[in-house]
C-alpha positions as CSV (number, residue, x, y, z in Angstrom):
1,X,141.2,161.1,143.7
2,X,143.1,158.4,141.8
3,X,143.4,155.1,143.7
4,X,146.8,153.5,144.2
5,X,147.6,150.0,145.0
6,X,149.3,150.0,148.4
7,X,152.7,148.5,148.8
8,X,153.2,146.3,151.8
9,X,155.8,147.8,154.2
10,X,157.5,144.6,155.0
11,X,160.9,143.0,154.8
12,X,161.9,139.4,155.2
13,X,165.0,138.1,157.1
14,X,165.7,134.4,157.5
15,X,162.1,133.6,156.8
16,X,160.8,135.7,159.7
17,X,159.0,139.0,159.5
18,X,161.0,142.2,160.2
19,X,158.9,145.0,161.5
20,X,160.5,148.2,160.2
21,X,158.6,150.8,162.1
22,X,157.3,151.7,165.5
23,X,153.8,151.6,166.9
24,X,152.7,154.6,169.0
25,X,156.3,155.2,170.0
26,X,156.8,151.6,171.3
27,X,159.6,149.7,169.7
28,X,158.5,146.4,168.3
29,X,160.5,143.1,168.5
30,X,162.2,142.6,165.2
31,X,161.0,139.0,164.6
32,X,157.4,138.1,165.5
33,X,155.8,134.9,164.1
34,X,152.3,135.4,163.0
35,X,152.5,139.2,162.5
36,X,152.2,140.7,159.0
37,X,152.9,144.5,158.9
38,X,151.8,146.6,155.9
39,X,150.5,150.0,155.2
40,X,147.4,151.5,153.7
41,X,148.4,155.0,152.8
42,X,149.6,156.5,156.1
43,X,147.9,153.9,158.2
44,X,150.2,151.3,159.7
45,X,148.4,148.0,159.7
46,X,149.0,144.5,161.0
47,X,147.4,141.1,160.1
48,X,147.7,139.2,163.4
49,X,147.2,135.5,163.7
50,X,144.7,134.2,166.3
51,X,145.2,130.5,165.4
52,X,143.5,127.9,163.4
53,X,140.0,126.4,163.5
54,X,138.9,122.9,162.2
55,X,135.8,122.2,160.3
56,X,134.6,118.6,160.8
57,X,133.4,118.2,157.2
58,X,133.5,119.7,153.7
59,X,129.7,120.1,153.9
60,X,130.0,122.6,156.7
61,X,132.2,124.9,154.6
62,X,130.7,124.2,151.2
63,X,127.0,123.6,151.9
64,X,125.1,122.3,148.9
65,X,128.1,121.9,146.6
66,X,127.8,119.1,144.0
67,X,129.5,116.1,145.5
68,X,131.6,115.2,142.5
69,X,132.9,118.7,141.9
70,X,133.6,119.2,145.6
71,X,135.5,116.0,145.9
72,X,137.6,116.9,142.9
73,X,138.3,120.4,144.2
74,X,139.1,119.0,147.7
75,X,141.8,116.9,146.1
76,X,143.2,119.9,144.2
77,X,143.4,121.9,147.5
78,X,144.5,118.9,149.6
79,X,141.5,119.3,151.9
80,X,140.8,116.5,154.4
81,X,137.1,115.5,154.2
82,X,136.8,115.5,158.0
83,X,139.4,118.0,159.3
84,X,139.6,121.2,157.2
85,X,141.7,123.7,159.1
86,X,141.2,127.4,158.4
87,X,143.3,130.3,159.6
88,X,142.0,132.9,162.0
89,X,143.6,136.3,161.7
90,X,142.4,139.8,162.3
91,X,143.4,143.5,161.8
92,X,145.1,146.2,163.9
93,X,145.1,149.7,162.5
94,X,147.4,152.5,163.8
95,X,146.0,155.6,162.3
96,X,148.7,157.8,163.9
97,X,146.0,159.1,166.3
98,X,144.5,155.9,167.7
99,X,144.7,152.1,167.7
100,X,141.7,150.3,166.2
101,X,141.3,146.5,166.5
102,X,139.0,144.9,164.0
103,X,137.5,141.7,165.6
104,X,138.9,140.1,168.8
105,X,139.5,136.5,168.0
106,X,138.2,133.4,169.8
107,X,139.6,134.4,173.2
108,X,138.9,131.8,176.0
109,X,136.4,130.0,173.8
110,X,139.3,128.4,171.9
111,X,139.7,126.0,174.8
112,X,136.8,124.0,173.4
113,X,139.1,122.9,170.5
114,X,142.4,122.4,172.4
115,X,143.6,126.0,172.4
116,X,144.4,126.0,168.7
117,X,143.2,129.7,168.6
118,X,142.7,132.6,171.0
119,X,146.2,134.1,170.7
120,X,145.3,137.5,169.4
121,X,145.6,139.4,172.7
122,X,148.8,137.6,173.5
123,X,150.2,138.6,170.1
124,X,149.4,142.2,170.8
125,X,151.3,142.1,174.1
126,X,154.2,140.4,172.3
127,X,154.3,143.3,169.9
128,X,154.6,145.6,172.9
129,X,151.1,146.9,172.8
130,X,149.2,147.4,176.0
131,X,145.5,146.3,175.5
132,X,144.5,149.3,177.5
133,X,145.8,151.5,174.6
134,X,143.3,150.1,172.1
135,X,140.8,152.9,171.7
136,X,138.3,151.3,169.3
137,X,137.2,147.7,168.7
138,X,135.0,146.9,165.7
139,X,133.1,143.7,165.7
140,X,132.3,142.5,162.2
141,X,129.9,139.9,163.4
142,X,128.8,137.8,166.4
143,X,130.4,134.4,165.7
144,X,132.7,133.2,168.5
145,X,136.0,133.5,166.5
146,X,135.4,137.2,166.0
147,X,133.4,138.2,169.2
148,X,134.6,135.6,171.8
149,X,137.7,137.7,172.7
150,X,135.9,140.8,173.9
151,X,136.1,139.5,177.5
152,X,137.4,136.5,179.4
153,X,135.4,133.6,180.8
154,X,134.7,135.7,183.9
155,X,133.2,138.6,181.9
156,X,136.1,140.9,182.3
157,X,136.6,143.2,179.3
158,X,139.9,142.5,177.5
159,X,140.1,146.1,176.1
160,X,138.8,148.2,179.0
161,X,139.5,151.6,177.5
162,X,138.0,150.9,174.1
163,X,134.7,151.9,172.6
164,X,133.1,148.9,170.8
165,X,131.3,149.1,167.5
166,X,128.7,146.7,166.0
167,X,126.0,147.0,163.4
168,X,122.6,147.8,164.8
169,X,121.0,144.7,163.3
170,X,123.7,142.5,164.8
171,X,123.2,144.0,168.2
172,X,119.4,143.5,168.0
173,X,120.0,139.8,167.1
174,X,122.4,139.4,170.0
175,X,120.0,140.9,172.5
176,X,117.9,137.7,172.1
177,X,120.9,135.4,172.6
178,X,121.8,133.4,175.7
179,X,124.9,131.6,177.0
180,X,128.3,132.9,176.0
181,X,126.9,135.4,173.5
182,X,124.8,137.1,176.2
183,X,127.8,137.2,178.5
184,X,130.0,138.8,175.9
185,X,127.3,141.4,175.0
186,X,126.7,142.2,178.7
187,X,130.4,142.8,179.3
188,X,130.7,145.5,176.6
189,X,127.1,146.9,176.4
190,X,127.7,150.1,178.3
191,X,130.7,150.8,176.0
192,X,129.0,149.8,172.8
193,X,127.9,152.0,169.9
194,X,125.8,150.6,167.1
195,X,126.6,151.5,163.6
196,X,124.7,152.0,160.3
197,X,125.7,151.6,156.7
198,X,128.1,154.2,155.5
199,X,129.0,155.4,159.0
200,X,132.6,156.6,159.4
201,X,133.9,155.4,162.8
202,X,137.3,157.1,162.4
203,X,138.6,159.3,159.6
204,X,139.1,157.1,156.6
205,X,137.4,154.0,158.1
206,X,133.8,153.4,157.0
207,X,131.3,150.7,157.8
208,X,129.5,148.9,154.9
209,X,126.6,146.5,155.5
210,X,127.2,143.0,154.2
211,X,124.3,141.2,155.7
212,X,123.9,137.5,155.2
213,X,126.6,135.6,157.0
214,X,124.9,136.9,160.1
215,X,122.0,139.4,160.5
216,X,124.3,142.4,160.7
217,X,127.6,141.2,159.2
218,X,129.7,144.2,158.0
219,X,132.7,145.1,155.9
220,X,135.1,148.0,156.6
221,X,136.4,150.3,153.8
222,X,139.8,151.6,154.9
223,X,141.2,154.6,153.0
224,X,144.3,156.7,153.6
225,X,146.3,159.0,151.3
226,X,144.7,157.7,148.1
227,X,145.1,154.0,149.0
228,X,142.3,151.6,150.1
229,X,141.6,148.1,151.4
230,X,138.3,146.4,152.1
231,X,138.0,144.2,155.2
232,X,135.5,141.5,154.3
233,X,135.2,139.5,157.5
234,X,133.7,136.1,156.8
235,X,132.3,136.8,153.3
236,X,134.7,134.2,152.1
237,X,135.5,131.0,154.1
238,X,137.9,129.5,151.6
239,X,139.6,130.3,148.2
240,X,137.0,128.0,146.6
241,X,134.3,130.6,147.4
242,X,135.9,132.8,144.8
243,X,135.5,130.2,142.1
244,X,132.1,129.0,143.4
245,X,130.5,132.0,145.2
246,X,127.2,130.1,145.2
247,X,128.6,127.5,147.6
248,X,127.3,128.7,151.0
249,X,128.6,128.0,154.5
250,X,126.3,125.8,156.6
251,X,126.3,128.3,159.5
252,X,125.3,131.4,157.4
253,X,122.2,133.1,158.7
254,X,120.8,133.8,155.2
255,X,122.6,131.8,152.6
256,X,120.8,133.7,149.8
257,X,121.9,137.0,151.1
258,X,125.4,135.8,151.8
259,X,125.8,134.5,148.3
260,X,124.6,137.8,146.9
261,X,127.2,139.7,149.1
262,X,129.9,137.4,147.9
263,X,129.1,138.0,144.2
264,X,128.8,141.8,144.7
265,X,132.1,141.9,146.6
266,X,133.9,139.9,143.9
267,X,132.5,142.1,141.1
268,X,133.4,145.3,142.9
269,X,136.9,144.0,143.8
270,X,137.7,143.3,140.1
271,X,136.1,146.5,138.8
272,X,137.9,148.7,141.3
273,X,141.1,146.6,141.6
274,X,140.4,146.5,145.4
275,X,142.8,144.9,147.9
276,X,140.8,142.6,150.3
277,X,141.6,141.5,153.8
278,X,139.8,138.2,154.5
279,X,139.9,136.6,157.9
280,X,140.0,132.9,157.0
281,X,142.0,132.6,153.9
282,X,145.7,131.5,154.3
283,X,147.5,134.0,156.5
284,X,147.9,137.0,156.2
285,X,144.7,136.9,154.2
286,X,145.5,139.9,152.0
287,X,145.2,139.9,148.2
288,X,143.2,140.8,145.1
289,X,140.6,139.2,142.9
290,X,141.1,138.1,139.3
291,X,138.6,136.9,136.7
292,X,138.7,133.2,136.0
293,X,136.5,132.6,133.0
294,X,133.0,133.2,134.1
295,X,134.0,133.1,137.8
296,X,136.9,134.5,140.0
297,X,140.2,133.6,141.5
298,X,142.0,134.7,144.7
299,X,145.4,136.2,144.1
300,X,147.1,136.4,147.5
301,X,149.9,138.7,148.4
302,X,153.3,137.1,147.8
303,X,153.9,136.0,151.4
304,X,151.0,133.5,151.4
305,X,151.3,131.9,147.9
306,X,152.3,128.4,147.5
């Protein structure tokens, strides 16, 4: 089947987003800040803002980068050396048969940084979506900004009617955890299904292993009606990781494997002209990859250029 580049189903009015369709029969408000609606084939999709998160130093985001090069690039991107703010946004898919949420945001854990994040569930409600109607929740990996929102601080599941999906290796790693991670896992464990590479969790939505950022970090390939998009989780923390894929993030479980996954993803994205959904690039985090000499460049969708 010949692949087509999907066209975002979005209109702009007065600088705000206009949502031109309905979700599961529920009329959406016409103007919702932090919601980017688009389509992949017949799937209605939404990039939904959870908030922002600050890194306290460039070294945390670009571990091992040559100082002189990093400082120059920081100036080009207007990056503060002590307060680098990255976007947190995640994906909702309406397949026409079920609602699938990919990652849950920071949830109550955002309080640690002054409530700059943790808005995802509130945004769903603002869209007119009852969290009880979410049928599947995919966890790309165990970090708090993706996994923290599965339950509240009392351990009550935020999406009580959903089946949760997580890579088997990620689950095995979490079983040895303590603190908030153990609490989150306990809250969903009876509703959790572990996945393996290549598994289809819904028609047209397939899990792909992308180990390195965490022990069981995954990507999702989303295909519908000849169109496709790759959800890449935290494979990229910033646009500079396209130009310098060897620059690791300090918190990556296996920096060597994470770098390899970055390079493989970049090469595949160029070769197949893939659209990517990346959780921490400027909102809405959707775009394509271009060659830049011997390296690569992020080409965002028009709404987040500039």
